[in-house]
C-alpha positions in Angstrom: 0.0 0.0 0.0 2.8 2.5 1.0 4.8 1.7 -2.2 1.6 2.2 -4.3 1.1 5.7 -2.8 4.8 6.6 -3.3 4.6 5.4 -6.9 1.5 7.4 -7.5 3.1 10.6 -6.2 6.3 10.0 -8.1 4.5 9.3 -11.3 2.4 12.4 -11.0 5.4 14.6 -10.1 7.9 13.1 -12.5 6.2 11.1 -15.3 9.5 10.8 -17.2 10.7 8.2 -14.6 8.1 5.8 -16.1 7.7 4.0 -12.8 5.8 0.7 -12.6 5.2 -1.6 -9.7 7.6 -4.1 -11.2 10.4 -1.6 -11.6 10.0 -0.3 -8.0 12.0 -3.1 -6.4 13.2 -2.6 -2.9 16.7 -1.3 -3.9 15.6 0.9 -6.8 12.9 2.8 -5.1 15.1 4.6 -2.5 17.5 5.4 -5.4 14.7 7.0 -7.4 13.5 8.9 -4.4 16.8 10.3 -3.1 19.5 10.0 -5.8 18.1 10.2 -9.3 17.9 14.0 -9.3 21.7 14.2 -9.4 22.9 10.8 -10.7 20.2 10.3 -13.3 17.7 7.4 -13.6 20.2 5.3 -15.5 23.2 6.3 -13.4 24.6 8.7 -16.0 24.7 12.5 -15.7 27.1 15.4 -16.3 30.2 13.3 -15.4 32.3 16.3 -14.6 29.9 17.5 -11.9 28.4 14.2 -10.5 30.1 10.8 -10.7 28.6 8.4 -13.1 27.4 5.1 -11.6 26.5 3.1 -14.7 29.1 0.5 -15.4 31.5 2.1 -12.9 30.3 2.0 -9.3 31.1 -1.7 -8.8 34.8 -1.1 -9.3 35.0 0.4 -5.8 34.3 -3.1 -4.4 37.7 -4.3 -5.5 39.1 -2.4 -2.5 37.9 -2.7 1.1 38.2 1.0 1.5 36.4 1.6 -1.8 33.5 -0.6 -0.6 33.3 1.3 2.6 33.7 4.7 0.8 30.4 4.1 -1.1 28.4 3.8 2.2 30.4 6.4 4.1 29.7 9.2 1.7 27.7 11.8 3.6 24.7 11.8 1.3 24.6 8.0 1.6 25.4 7.6 5.2 22.8 10.2 6.3 20.1 9.0 4.0 16.8 8.9 5.9 16.2 5.2 5.3 16.8 2.1 7.4 20.0 0.1 7.2 18.2 -2.7 5.4 16.8 -0.3 2.8 20.2 1.3 2.3 21.8 -2.1 1.9 19.2 -3.0 -0.8 19.8 0.3 -2.5 23.6 -0.2 -2.5 23.2 -3.6 -3.9 20.9 -2.2 -6.7 23.6 0.4 -7.5 26.5 -2.0 -7.5 25.0 -5.0 -9.1 22.4 -3.5 -11.4 23.5 0.0 -12.4 27.2 -1.1 -12.0 26.7 -3.7 -14.7 29.8 -5.9 -14.8 32.0 -3.5 -12.9 31.8 -5.3 -9.6 34.2 -8.1 -8.9 32.8 -11.6 -9.8 33.2 -12.7 -6.1 31.7 -9.5 -4.6 29.4 -10.0 -1.7 26.2 -8.0 -1.4 26.0 -5.4 1.3 24.1 -6.5 4.4 22.1 -4.4 6.7 24.6 -5.0 9.5 27.6 -3.9 7.4 25.8 -0.8 6.2 24.8 0.0 9.8 28.4 -0.2 10.9 29.8 1.9 8.0 27.2 4.7 8.0 28.1 5.4 11.7 31.6 6.5 10.3 30.6 9.1 7.6 33.4 10.7 5.6 32.9 14.2 7.1 36.5 14.9 8.1 38.3 14.2 4.8 38.4 16.1 1.5 36.1 13.9 -0.5 37.3 14.8 -4.0 40.9 13.9 -3.1 39.8 10.7 -1.3 37.8 9.6 -4.3 40.6 10.5 -6.7 43.1 8.3 -4.8 40.7 5.4 -4.9 40.0 5.9 -8.6 43.7 6.0 -9.5 44.3 2.7 -7.8 41.3 1.2 -9.5 42.5 2.3 -12.9 46.0 1.1 -12.3 45.3 -2.2 -10.5 41.8 -3.3 -11.7 41.5 -1.8 -15.2 38.7 0.5 -14.2 37.8 2.8 -17.1 39.6 6.1 -17.4 36.2 7.8 -17.6 36.1 7.5 -13.8 38.6 10.4 -13.8 36.0 12.7 -15.5 34.4 13.7 -12.2 35.7 17.0 -11.0 37.9 17.8 -14.0 38.6 21.5 -14.0 36.3 22.1 -11.0 38.5 21.4 -7.9 41.8 22.9 -9.0 42.8 19.8 -10.8 
């Protein structure tokens, strides 16, 4: 019942999202409600200003600190949803939007893992530099696409 009401509101406000009950699985719905405005419905946007997720986000799971980074990002860690909902959303992002970018042996996020990580948000580090260091390692060691470097080009003194 609650999802039906949310779908009705979203469909009325943003018909371009073409929401259906089948498409509103547990992981996708929180993404549509909280993230799609910046990251785009398909996980692609203006790459220089907002990181693309499509076919890229899964690479972060190659590194333990990359896996943690995704949940510890302030907009993610402080999302007003339960640990279970956030875990489902992260799994949607990594394993659906991320395409084949996640390692073949990557484990899905659990509610317990997400609950632990979101208690340590990355609020005391320069996020652009932190992400850049991870991306450079992913490109060098895991053949992540160089397109991951597009975020922030020319915007942060780089």
